[in-house]
C-alpha positions as CSV (number, residue, x, y, z in Angstrom):
1,M,69.8,98.0,90.7
2,F,66.3,97.2,92.0
3,L,65.7,100.8,93.2
4,H,66.8,102.1,89.8
5,R,64.4,99.9,88.0
6,C,61.6,101.1,90.3
7,Y,62.4,104.7,89.7
8,Y,62.6,104.4,85.9
9,A,59.3,102.5,85.9
10,V,57.4,105.5,87.5
11,K,59.5,108.3,86.0
12,P,57.4,108.7,82.8
13,L,54.3,109.2,85.0
14,L,55.8,112.2,87.0
15,P,55.7,115.7,85.6
16,W,59.1,117.2,84.9
17,R,58.7,120.1,87.4
18,L,57.7,117.6,90.1
19,R,60.7,115.4,89.4
20,M,63.0,118.3,89.5
21,A,61.5,119.7,92.7
22,L,62.0,116.3,94.4
23,R,65.6,116.1,93.1
24,R,66.5,119.6,94.2
25,N,65.2,118.9,97.7
26,A,67.4,115.8,97.9
27,A,70.3,117.6,96.3
28,S,70.5,120.4,98.9
29,G,71.1,117.8,101.6
30,L,73.6,115.9,99.5
31,R,75.5,119.1,98.8
32,R,76.0,119.7,102.5
33,R,76.7,116.1,103.3
34,F,79.4,115.7,100.7
35,A,80.9,119.2,100.9
36,A,84.3,117.7,101.7
37,T,84.4,115.6,98.5
38,W,82.3,117.5,95.9
39,P,83.1,119.2,93.6
40,I,86.7,118.4,94.5
41,D,87.7,115.1,96.0
42,P,91.0,115.7,97.8
43,G,91.9,112.0,97.3
44,S,91.5,111.9,93.6
45,P,94.7,113.5,92.1
46,R,97.0,110.6,92.5
47,P,98.1,109.4,89.0
48,P,97.9,105.7,88.0
49,V,101.0,103.5,88.5
50,G,103.5,104.1,85.7
51,W,101.8,107.3,84.6
52,P,104.3,109.2,82.3
53,G,102.3,112.3,81.7
54,W,100.4,113.8,78.8
55,P,101.6,114.1,75.2
56,H,103.7,117.1,74.1
57,D,104.7,117.8,77.7
58,R,101.2,119.3,78.3
59,R,100.3,119.8,82.0
60,F,96.8,118.4,81.8
61,A,94.1,117.1,79.4
62,F,90.9,118.8,78.4
63,V,88.2,116.7,76.9
64,I,84.7,117.7,75.8
65,T,81.7,115.3,75.3
66,H,78.1,115.9,74.5
67,D,75.2,113.5,75.3
68,V,72.4,114.1,72.9
69,E,69.2,113.1,74.6
70,G,66.2,114.3,72.5
71,P,65.0,116.1,69.4
72,A,65.8,119.5,70.8
73,G,69.4,118.4,71.4
74,L,69.7,117.0,67.9
75,A,68.5,120.3,66.4
76,K,71.3,122.2,68.2
77,C,74.3,119.8,67.4
78,R,75.5,121.6,64.3
79,A,75.3,125.1,65.8
80,L,77.1,123.9,68.9
81,A,79.9,122.3,66.9
82,E,80.3,125.5,64.8
83,L,80.6,127.5,68.0
84,E,83.3,125.2,69.3
85,M,85.2,125.4,66.0
86,R,85.2,129.2,66.2
87,L,86.8,129.0,69.6
88,G,89.4,126.4,68.5
89,F,87.9,123.2,70.1
90,R,86.6,119.8,69.0
91,S,84.4,117.4,70.9
92,C,82.6,114.0,70.9
93,F,78.9,113.8,70.3
94,N,77.3,110.7,71.8
95,F,74.0,109.7,70.2
96,V,71.2,107.4,71.4
97,P,71.2,104.7,68.6
98,E,67.6,103.5,68.8
99,G,64.4,105.4,69.3
100,A,62.7,108.5,68.0
101,Y,65.8,110.7,68.1
102,A,68.5,108.6,66.6
103,A,71.2,110.8,64.9
104,P,70.7,111.2,61.1
105,K,73.6,110.0,59.0
106,E,74.1,113.4,57.4
107,L,74.9,114.9,60.8
108,R,77.3,112.2,61.8
109,V,79.1,112.4,58.5
110,W,79.4,116.2,58.8
111,L,80.8,116.0,62.4
112,L,83.4,113.4,61.4
113,A,84.4,115.4,58.4
114,N,85.0,118.4,60.6
115,G,87.3,116.7,63.1
116,F,84.7,115.7,65.7
117,E,84.1,112.3,67.2
118,V,80.9,110.3,67.4
119,G,80.1,107.9,70.2
120,V,77.1,105.7,71.3
121,H,75.0,106.8,74.2
122,D,73.2,103.8,75.7
123,L,70.6,102.0,73.5
124,H,67.2,103.5,74.4
125,H,68.2,105.8,77.3
126,D,65.5,104.4,79.5
127,G,67.5,103.2,82.5
128,K,67.0,99.6,81.6
129,L,70.3,98.7,79.9
130,F,71.6,96.8,83.0
131,T,68.3,95.2,84.1
132,S,69.8,91.7,83.6
133,R,73.0,90.1,82.4
134,R,71.3,88.1,79.7
135,G,69.3,91.1,78.5
136,F,72.5,93.2,78.4
137,S,74.2,90.7,76.2
138,A,71.4,90.9,73.6
139,K,71.4,94.7,73.7
140,A,75.2,94.7,73.4
141,A,74.9,93.0,70.0
142,R,72.7,95.8,68.8
143,I,75.0,98.5,70.3
144,N,78.0,96.9,68.6
145,H,76.2,97.0,65.2
146,R,75.8,100.8,65.6
147,L,79.4,101.2,66.7
148,R,80.5,99.5,63.5
149,D,78.0,101.4,61.4
150,W,79.1,104.7,62.8
151,G,82.8,104.0,63.0
152,A,82.6,104.7,66.7
153,T,84.8,103.3,69.4
154,G,83.3,105.0,72.5
155,F,80.3,104.5,74.8
156,R,78.5,106.1,77.7
157,A,75.5,104.6,79.5
158,G,72.3,106.5,80.1
159,F,71.9,108.2,83.5
160,M,75.6,107.1,84.3
161,L,74.3,103.7,85.3
162,R,77.1,101.1,84.9
163,R,78.3,97.6,85.2
164,L,81.9,98.1,84.1
165,E,82.6,94.4,83.9
166,W,79.6,93.9,81.5
167,L,80.9,96.5,79.1
168,H,83.6,94.1,77.9
169,D,80.8,92.7,75.6
170,L,81.0,96.0,73.7
171,A,83.5,96.6,70.9
172,I,84.9,99.8,72.4
173,S,88.2,101.3,73.1
174,W,86.8,103.7,75.8
175,D,83.8,104.2,78.1
176,S,82.8,107.3,80.0
177,S,80.1,106.0,82.3
178,T,81.9,107.0,85.5
179,F,83.0,110.2,87.3
180,D,85.5,111.1,89.9
181,T,82.9,112.4,92.5
182,D,79.2,113.1,92.0
183,P,76.8,112.4,94.8
184,F,73.8,113.6,92.7
185,E,73.9,110.7,90.2
186,P,71.6,107.7,90.7
187,Q,74.6,105.4,91.0
188,S,76.6,107.7,93.1
189,E,79.8,105.8,93.8
190,G,82.7,107.5,91.9
191,A,86.0,106.3,90.5
192,G,87.9,108.5,92.9
193,T,90.4,109.6,90.3
194,I,90.9,112.5,87.8
195,F,92.9,110.3,85.5
196,P,91.8,107.7,82.9
197,F,92.4,104.1,83.8
198,W,92.4,100.7,82.2
199,I,89.6,98.1,82.7
200,P,91.0,94.7,81.9
201,A,88.6,91.9,80.8
202,P,88.4,89.0,83.2
203,G,89.5,85.8,81.5
204,A,90.9,87.7,78.5
205,K,92.9,85.6,76.0
206,R,95.0,88.6,74.9
207,E,97.0,91.0,77.0
208,L,95.3,94.0,75.4
209,D,91.7,92.8,75.9
210,G,89.9,95.6,77.8
211,Y,89.1,99.3,77.5
212,V,90.0,102.6,78.9
213,E,87.7,104.3,81.4
214,L,87.4,108.1,81.0
215,P,85.5,109.5,84.1
216,Y,83.9,112.9,83.7
217,T,85.7,115.2,86.2
218,L,83.9,118.5,85.7
219,P,80.3,118.4,87.0
220,Q,77.7,117.8,84.3
221,D,76.0,120.9,83.0
222,S,72.6,119.6,84.0
223,T,73.7,119.1,87.6
224,L,75.2,122.6,87.9
225,F,72.7,124.8,86.1
226,L,69.4,122.9,86.2
227,L,69.6,120.8,89.4
228,L,71.7,123.1,91.6
229,Q,70.6,126.3,89.8
230,E,74.1,127.8,89.7
231,A,74.1,131.2,88.0
232,S,77.7,131.1,86.7
233,P,80.4,128.6,85.7
234,A,82.5,129.4,88.8
235,I,82.5,125.8,89.9
236,W,83.6,124.6,86.5
237,L,86.5,127.1,86.4
238,R,87.6,126.4,90.0
239,K,87.6,122.6,89.4
240,L,89.4,122.9,86.1
241,D,92.2,125.0,87.6
242,W,92.6,122.4,90.4
243,I,92.8,119.6,87.8
244,A,95.3,121.5,85.8
245,E,97.4,122.0,89.0
246,H,97.4,118.3,89.6
247,G,98.0,117.2,86.0
248,G,94.8,115.3,85.6
249,M,92.0,115.1,82.9
250,A,89.3,117.7,82.9
251,L,86.5,116.0,81.0
252,V,83.2,117.8,80.8
253,N,79.8,116.6,79.6
254,V,77.6,119.2,78.0
255,H,74.1,118.4,76.8
256,P,72.9,120.3,73.7
257,D,69.4,119.7,74.9
258,Y,69.9,122.0,77.9
259,L,71.7,124.9,76.2
260,C,70.0,128.1,75.4
261,L,71.8,129.3,72.3
262,E,72.0,132.9,71.2
263,G,68.6,134.1,70.0
264,E,66.6,131.3,71.6
265,P,64.0,131.9,74.3
266,A,65.0,131.0,77.8
267,S,63.2,128.3,79.7
268,A,63.3,126.4,83.0
269,R,64.9,123.4,81.1
270,T,67.8,125.4,79.7
271,Y,70.8,127.5,80.8
272,P,72.6,130.3,78.9
273,V,75.3,129.1,76.4
274,A,77.5,131.9,77.8
275,C,78.2,129.6,80.8
276,Y,79.7,127.1,78.4
277,T,81.6,129.5,76.3
278,S,83.1,131.1,79.4
279,L,84.6,127.7,80.2
280,L,86.1,127.3,76.7
281,A,87.5,130.8,76.8
282,H,89.0,130.1,80.3
283,V,90.8,127.1,79.0
284,R,92.1,128.9,75.9
285,D,93.1,132.2,77.6
286,R,94.4,131.1,80.9
287,H,95.9,127.7,80.2
288,G,96.8,128.0,76.5
289,D,99.6,125.6,75.7
290,Q,99.4,123.9,79.1
291,A,96.3,122.0,78.1
292,W,96.3,119.0,75.8
293,H,92.9,119.4,74.1
294,A,92.0,115.9,72.9
295,L,89.1,113.8,71.8
296,P,88.2,110.7,73.9
297,R,89.6,108.3,71.3
298,E,92.9,110.2,71.4
299,V,93.1,109.9,75.2
300,A,92.2,106.2,75.0
301,A,95.0,105.7,72.4
302,H,97.5,107.5,74.7
303,V,96.6,105.3,77.7
304,N,96.8,102.2,75.5
305,T,100.4,103.0,74.5
306,I,101.6,103.5,78.1
307,A,99.4,101.5,80.4
308,P,101.2,98.5,81.9
309,R,100.0,95.2,80.7
310,P,100.1,91.9,82.5
311,P,103.0,89.6,81.6
312,C,100.8,86.6,82.3
313,A,98.7,84.8,79.7
314,R,95.6,86.4,80.9
315,P,94.5,89.0,83.5
316,R,93.9,87.3,86.9
317,R,90.8,87.8,89.0
318,I,92.1,88.6,92.5
319,C,90.4,89.6,95.7
320,L,92.1,91.3,98.7
321,L,90.4,90.8,102.0
322,T,91.2,93.3,104.9
323,Q,89.4,94.3,108.0
324,S,90.6,97.9,107.6
325,C,89.7,101.0,105.6
326,Y,91.1,100.6,102.1
327,E,92.0,104.2,101.7
328,Q,94.0,104.2,105.0
329,D,95.9,100.9,104.6
330,N,98.9,101.7,102.5
331,R,100.0,98.1,102.3
332,V,96.7,96.9,100.8
333,L,96.3,100.0,98.6
334,R,99.8,99.4,97.1
335,Y,99.2,95.8,96.3
336,A,95.8,96.4,94.8
337,E,96.9,99.3,92.6
338,S,99.9,97.4,91.3
339,L,97.8,94.4,90.3
340,A,95.2,96.6,88.6
341,A,97.8,98.7,86.8
342,R,99.3,95.6,85.1
343,G,95.8,94.6,84.0
344,D,94.4,92.2,86.6
345,W,90.7,92.4,87.7
346,V,91.0,93.4,91.3
347,E,88.4,93.6,94.0
348,V,88.9,94.5,97.7
349,L,86.6,93.7,100.7
350,A,87.2,96.3,103.4
351,L,85.5,98.5,106.0
352,R,83.7,101.8,105.6
353,R,85.2,104.9,107.1
354,H,82.1,107.1,107.2
355,Q,78.4,106.5,106.9
356,S,78.5,108.6,103.7
357,D,80.9,106.3,101.9
358,P,79.2,104.2,99.2
359,V,79.1,100.4,99.8
360,S,80.8,99.8,96.5
361,T,83.1,102.1,94.4
362,T,85.9,102.0,91.9
363,L,89.2,103.7,92.9
364,S,92.0,103.8,90.3
365,G,90.7,100.7,88.6
366,V,90.2,98.7,91.9
367,K,86.6,97.7,92.8
368,V,86.2,98.3,96.6
369,H,83.3,96.7,98.5
370,R,82.8,97.9,102.1
371,L,81.2,95.1,104.0
372,D,81.0,96.8,107.4
373,D,81.6,100.0,109.3
374,R,84.8,100.9,111.0
375,F,84.7,99.7,114.7
376,V,87.5,101.4,116.6
377,K,85.1,102.5,119.3
378,N,84.3,98.8,120.1
379,E,87.9,97.6,120.5
380,R,88.6,98.3,124.1
381,S,88.4,94.7,125.2
382,P,89.4,91.3,123.6
383,L,85.7,90.4,123.2
384,G,84.9,93.8,121.7
385,H,87.7,93.3,119.2
386,L,86.6,89.7,118.4
387,R,82.9,90.4,117.8
388,P,83.2,92.7,114.7
389,A,86.0,90.5,113.4
390,L,83.7,87.5,113.4
391,R,81.0,89.5,111.8
392,F,83.3,90.7,109.0
393,L,84.5,87.1,108.5
394,W,81.0,85.8,108.1
395,R,80.1,88.6,105.6
396,A,83.3,88.1,103.6
397,A,82.7,84.3,103.4
398,L,79.2,84.8,102.1
399,W,80.3,87.4,99.5
400,L,83.2,85.3,98.3
401,A,81.0,82.2,97.9
402,A,78.3,84.2,96.0
403,E,80.8,85.9,93.7
404,S,82.9,82.8,92.9
405,A,79.9,80.7,92.1
406,H,79.8,82.1,88.5
407,R,83.2,83.8,88.2
408,P,85.9,81.9,90.2
409,F,88.8,83.9,91.7
410,D,92.3,83.0,90.8
411,L,93.6,84.2,94.2
412,V,92.4,85.7,97.4
413,H,95.0,87.7,99.3
414,V,94.0,87.9,103.0
415,H,95.4,90.5,105.4
416,N,95.5,90.1,109.1
417,M,94.5,91.3,111.8
418,P,93.1,88.8,112.6
419,D,94.7,85.6,111.1
420,F,91.4,83.7,111.1
421,L,90.0,85.9,108.3
422,V,91.7,83.4,106.0
423,L,88.9,80.9,107.0
424,A,86.6,82.9,104.7
425,T,88.4,81.3,101.8
426,R,87.9,77.7,102.9
427,L,85.2,76.8,100.3
428,L,87.0,78.7,97.5
429,R,90.3,76.9,98.2
430,R,88.6,73.5,97.8
431,R,87.5,74.7,94.3
432,G,91.1,75.6,93.2
433,T,91.4,79.3,94.3
434,R,94.9,80.0,95.7
435,V,95.2,81.8,99.0
436,I,97.9,84.1,100.4
437,L,97.9,85.1,104.1
438,D,99.6,88.4,104.7
439,I,100.8,88.9,108.3
440,H,100.9,92.6,109.1
441,D,101.3,91.9,112.9
442,L,101.9,88.7,114.9
443,T,98.6,88.0,116.6
444,P,99.7,86.8,120.0
445,E,102.1,89.7,120.4
446,F,99.6,92.2,119.1
447,Y,96.9,91.1,121.6
448,A,99.3,91.1,124.5
449,A,100.3,94.7,123.6
450,K,96.8,95.9,123.0
451,F,95.0,94.4,126.0
452,R,97.6,93.2,128.5
453,D,100.2,96.1,128.5
454,G,102.6,93.8,126.7
455,R,102.4,91.0,129.2
456,P,102.0,87.4,127.8
457,G,99.1,85.3,129.2
458,F,97.1,82.1,128.8
459,S,95.3,83.6,125.8
460,G,98.7,83.8,124.0
461,S,98.9,80.0,123.9
462,L,95.4,79.8,122.4
463,L,96.2,82.5,119.9
464,Q,99.3,80.5,118.8
465,L,97.1,77.5,118.1
466,L,94.8,79.7,116.0
467,E,97.9,81.1,114.3
468,R,99.0,77.6,113.2
469,A,95.5,76.7,112.0
470,S,95.3,79.9,109.9
471,A,98.7,79.3,108.4
472,A,97.6,75.8,107.3
473,A,94.7,77.3,105.5
474,A,97.0,79.3,103.1
475,D,99.1,78.3,100.2
476,H,101.7,81.0,100.9
477,I,102.5,83.4,103.7
478,I,103.8,87.0,103.5
479,V,105.2,88.5,106.6
480,S,105.9,92.2,107.2
481,N,109.5,92.0,108.4
482,H,112.4,89.6,108.7
483,L,112.4,89.2,112.5
484,W,108.8,88.2,112.4
485,R,109.3,85.9,109.5
486,D,111.8,83.8,111.4
487,K,109.6,83.7,114.5
488,Y,106.4,83.0,112.6
489,A,107.9,80.2,110.5
490,A,109.3,78.5,113.6
491,R,105.9,78.7,115.4
492,T,103.8,77.6,112.4
493,G,106.1,75.2,110.6
494,T,105.9,77.3,107.4
495,A,109.6,77.7,106.7
496,G,110.1,77.6,102.9
497,R,106.7,79.1,102.1
498,C,107.1,82.5,103.8
499,S,108.1,85.7,102.0
500,V,109.0,89.1,103.5
501,F,107.6,92.3,102.1
502,L,108.2,95.4,104.2
503,N,105.8,98.3,104.0
504,H,107.9,100.0,101.4
505,V,107.3,103.6,100.7
506,D,105.5,104.5,97.5
507,S,107.8,107.3,96.1
508,R,104.9,108.7,94.0
509,V,103.1,109.5,97.2
510,H,105.8,110.2,99.8
511,R,108.3,112.4,98.0
512,P,110.4,115.4,98.8
513,G,109.0,118.8,97.9
514,L,105.4,118.4,99.3
515,R,105.9,120.9,102.1
516,R,103.7,123.9,101.8
517,R,103.8,125.5,105.3
518,T,105.2,129.0,105.4
519,D,104.5,129.8,109.1
520,H,107.1,129.9,111.9
521,R,105.6,127.2,114.2
522,T,107.6,124.2,115.2
523,V,105.4,121.2,114.3
524,I,106.2,117.7,115.8
525,L,104.0,114.9,114.3
526,F,103.0,111.4,115.0
527,P,100.7,109.7,112.4
528,G,99.3,106.2,113.2
529,S,97.3,104.1,115.6
530,L,97.0,105.4,119.2
531,H,97.7,102.2,121.1
532,W,99.8,101.5,124.3
533,H,102.8,100.0,122.5
534,Q,103.3,103.2,120.5
535,G,104.6,104.9,123.6
536,L,102.6,108.1,123.0
537,D,102.2,108.9,126.8
538,L,106.0,109.1,126.8
539,A,105.8,111.5,123.9
540,L,103.5,113.8,125.9
541,L,105.9,113.8,128.9
542,A,108.8,114.5,126.6
543,F,107.0,117.2,124.8
544,R,106.4,119.1,128.0
545,E,110.2,119.5,128.3
546,V,110.5,120.4,124.6
547,S,107.8,123.1,124.8
548,A,109.6,124.7,127.8
549,E,112.7,125.1,125.6
550,I,110.9,125.9,122.3
551,P,107.7,127.9,123.1
552,D,106.2,127.8,119.6
553,A,106.4,124.0,119.4
554,E,103.2,122.0,118.8
555,L,102.6,118.2,119.0
556,H,100.1,116.7,116.6
557,F,98.6,113.2,116.6
558,Y,96.8,111.9,113.5
559,G,95.0,108.6,114.2
560,D,92.6,106.8,116.5
561,G,92.8,103.9,118.9
562,S,92.2,102.6,122.4
563,M,94.6,105.0,124.1
564,K,93.1,108.2,122.7
565,P,90.9,109.1,125.7
566,A,93.8,108.5,128.1
567,L,96.1,110.6,125.9
568,V,93.6,113.5,125.7
569,A,93.3,113.3,129.5
570,L,97.1,113.3,130.0
571,A,97.5,116.3,127.7
572,A,95.0,118.2,129.8
573,E,96.7,117.1,133.0
574,L,100.0,118.4,131.7
575,D,98.4,121.6,130.7
576,C,99.3,121.1,127.0
577,R,95.8,121.3,125.5
578,G,96.5,124.3,123.4
579,I,99.7,122.9,121.9
580,V,98.9,119.2,121.7
581,R,96.3,118.5,119.1
582,F,94.5,115.3,118.1
583,H,93.2,114.7,114.6
584,D,91.1,112.0,113.0
585,P,92.9,109.4,110.7
586,V,93.7,110.7,107.2
587,P,93.8,108.6,104.0
588,V,97.1,107.5,102.7
589,R,97.0,109.8,99.7
590,D,96.5,112.8,102.0
591,I,98.6,112.0,105.0
592,A,101.8,112.5,103.0
593,E,101.1,116.2,102.7
594,V,100.4,116.4,106.4
595,M,103.6,114.6,107.2
596,A,105.6,116.8,104.8
597,G,104.5,119.9,106.8
598,A,106.2,118.6,110.0
599,D,109.5,119.9,111.3
600,L,110.1,116.6,113.1
601,G,108.5,113.1,113.0
602,I,108.5,110.9,116.1
603,V,108.1,107.1,116.5
604,P,108.3,106.6,120.3
605,K,107.5,102.9,120.5
606,R,107.9,100.8,123.6
607,A,110.4,97.9,123.4
608,D,107.8,95.4,124.6
609,T,107.2,92.0,123.0
610,F,105.2,93.6,120.2
611,G,106.8,97.1,119.7
612,N,110.3,95.7,119.9
613,E,109.7,93.8,116.6
614,A,106.9,95.7,114.9
615,Y,108.2,97.6,111.8
616,S,106.9,101.2,111.6
617,T,106.3,102.3,108.0
618,K,106.1,105.9,109.1
619,I,109.8,106.0,109.7
620,M,110.6,105.4,106.0
621,E,107.8,107.7,105.0
622,F,109.3,110.6,107.0
623,M,112.7,109.8,105.5
624,A,111.3,109.8,101.9
625,L,109.6,113.2,102.6
626,G,112.9,114.7,103.8
627,V,111.5,115.2,107.4
628,P,113.9,114.4,110.2
629,V,112.6,111.6,112.5
630,V,113.3,110.5,116.1
631,V,112.9,106.8,116.6
632,A,113.0,104.5,119.7
633,G,116.0,102.2,119.5
634,T,114.0,99.0,119.4
635,L,115.4,95.7,118.0
636,I,113.5,96.0,114.7
637,D,114.5,99.6,114.0
638,R,118.1,99.0,114.8
639,H,117.9,96.1,112.5
640,Y,117.0,98.2,109.5
641,F,118.3,101.7,110.3
642,D,121.3,103.3,112.0
643,D,122.2,106.8,113.4
644,S,123.2,108.1,110.0
645,V,119.5,108.2,108.8
646,V,117.4,108.5,112.0
647,R,118.0,110.0,115.5
648,F,117.6,107.2,118.1
649,F,116.6,107.5,121.8
650,Q,116.4,105.0,124.6
651,P,113.0,103.2,124.5
652,G,110.7,103.9,127.4
653,D,112.7,106.9,128.6
654,A,110.8,110.2,128.3
655,G,113.9,112.2,129.1
656,S,116.0,110.5,126.4
657,L,113.1,111.2,123.9
658,A,113.0,114.9,124.9
659,R,116.8,115.3,124.4
660,A,116.6,113.5,121.0
661,M,113.8,115.8,119.9
662,L,115.6,118.9,121.0
663,D,118.8,117.8,119.4
664,A,117.1,117.1,116.1
665,L,115.3,120.5,116.1
666,R,118.4,122.4,117.1
667,D,121.3,120.6,115.4
668,T,120.7,122.1,112.0
669,E,123.9,120.8,110.4
670,G,123.7,117.3,111.8
671,T,120.0,117.1,111.0
672,R,120.5,118.3,107.5
673,T,123.2,115.6,106.9
674,R,121.0,112.9,108.4
675,V,118.0,114.0,106.2
676,A,120.2,113.9,103.0
677,K,121.3,110.3,103.8
678,A,117.8,109.3,104.7
679,L,116.5,110.5,101.3
680,E,119.1,108.4,99.6
681,Y,118.3,105.3,101.7
682,A,114.5,105.7,101.0
683,A,115.1,106.1,97.3
684,R,117.0,102.8,97.2
685,N,114.3,101.0,99.2
686,N,110.9,102.1,97.9
687,W,108.0,100.1,96.6
688,E,109.2,100.4,93.0
689,S,112.2,98.3,93.9
690,R,110.0,95.4,95.1
691,E,106.9,95.7,93.0
692,A,108.1,93.2,90.4
693,D,109.0,90.7,93.1
694,Y,105.4,90.9,94.4
695,L,103.8,90.5,91.0
696,R,106.1,87.5,90.3
697,L,105.1,85.9,93.6
698,I,101.4,86.3,92.8
699,D,101.9,84.6,89.4
700,D,103.9,81.8,91.0
701,V,101.3,81.1,93.7
702,I,98.5,81.1,91.1
703,R,100.3,78.8,88.7
704,D,101.9,76.3,91.2
705,G,100.2,76.9,94.5
706,S,103.5,77.9,96.0
707,A,106.4,80.3,95.5
708,R,110.0,80.3,96.3
709,E,110.8,82.0,99.6
710,T,111.8,85.6,99.1
711,G,113.1,87.9,101.8
712,V,115.1,90.7,100.2
713,K,116.4,93.0,102.9
714,P,116.7,96.8,102.3
715,T,119.9,98.2,101.0
716,S,122.0,99.4,103.9
717,P,122.3,103.1,104.7
718,H,126.0,102.5,104.2
719,P,126.4,100.4,101.0
720,A,129.8,99.1,102.2
721,T,128.5,97.9,105.6
722,P,125.4,96.0,106.8
723,P,122.7,97.7,108.8
724,A,123.2,97.9,112.5
725,K,121.5,95.1,114.4
726,G,121.1,95.8,118.0
727,S,124.5,97.4,118.1
728,G,123.4,100.0,120.7
729,R,124.7,102.9,118.6
């Protein structure tokens, strides 16, 4: 906020043309830099948890807002409203409540009488609303006075600056100070969603305390036509059609100040009103009854009727700590969104994927703070893996201590790797914060597989000592599968305070029907980390045999890891460079569509100390998508699956893998039967079936510091018989 204060201090001294020239110069670079996420962010169309759709079975919502920012805009409000009425639309006009251009009562009364909505836009529109917490509280009292006087329930901050947690001081039902994606705003981190979402009040005494956030999802008119100097509304129309396709909310913010109405002289500070009317005509003529045209208050009311509310006495303040990229960690993403959807105040400390990612952002109601960069390239030795982990631990500890000093956390949910990240919560736990340690992987086995080709060593004993110390620093332990729960509890003495939560599939993300490929290639796919225990060198050897039998076959790897250089070299050695392709990691919300396009998924793990017991989430994801999958017959995978839902091969045997891949691709009837049973199995064992158990565990740990042990196993592929456990079938 310091840089913002500096800018707005000097802004009045800079001529408009100079300011705009400087902004346009910066914008040209930003447009190139963020071409992949603006104006359309591919990761934003996932609906909130429990989203039932729009009223009247409409496909998407269309919402119009107007920020009135000066005398010129005030003078155009009535003419703009009359234009919208002629085209069959209504909108919300947001007025600055104090200053030289406050909205006259007569205008506000006329707008309300004609079916429009009135909202409050900042206080003075000077960029100083969020200068200090104490100052905001004083200004909030004045804003609330205007809200009551105007009969308004909505708010938008000036310049899209925001402190969403402070806005609970306002008597509002909705706010619209965010956007899905917009790198041109002063506070550029976006919400990352084209849907409205609930912002619960920390420490609220009632379940309904909070407000609905309505991000604008169509670029602002000032950005398109004044800053970027677009000559047509093409970007608006393309983005709106995309939002309609994904069932989101198309919310546009049009400033009367910048419109050049019919009969008015054009200027450098305005754009033709025809650009705006073209948008309205496009919605009316192309989308017709598919669009729910609503006012912001109507959207907020709709969300309030359907948004899940916390069953607890008040929303919890919860932090999730993970040394991973939040958007790529489906386990952390699922937990965080479930907590936020029920009304908890959720923050995540994670890594940054790219230099362009903002340090802090809000995604589907979850506040994400990226404390460090992703360090895959530094993980080729134990020391290289340890150094960034220690750095992340130190930064997380400082952040948690600073944040909890004035707003204590109810719970911190720490995710390994490594286990010792839990030590970042040491001070908080002394002050009463509860701590859960989530074991994604067993540390000794993981390090043996990663750096010692699966062989145990002296370091394993040291890691087991650290494992016990980390377990002692947590109130409760979550382990990612039943085999590891038993082993971990025995080694750490935590029997009775361990729960098992598999990486269950989110059926809203991984679902049948996502396939869009229409070509005739045969695509074989592996998505995940490229490490030794994954057996991907065996996959390359097997694929050489497969490609000899199926010439149009291609093998695709999506991921990164220590084995990538060796795998690339092996593909070249096998002369498979044209048909074996390596891709960067893809966020969880996008990888589902990639996986759905495959003809076959493979999970070729080695049966070493780690791989033999490490549960592979991608197996169930392929099953939920309706994609056949070939799986190594490891102990863990035969524990949860059998031959009726996956095609097993002998671990470590490239020839067995090749035969299994060919059988799965050629055996149309058998493959079809297996896919059908896999779909049924995945539907019975998705995240929705365990979400309530997780939320109940969180409440138990916060309330009592402990929770009863829970370890529900998946429903068998054959309801009458238990899953195969090392049967060798």
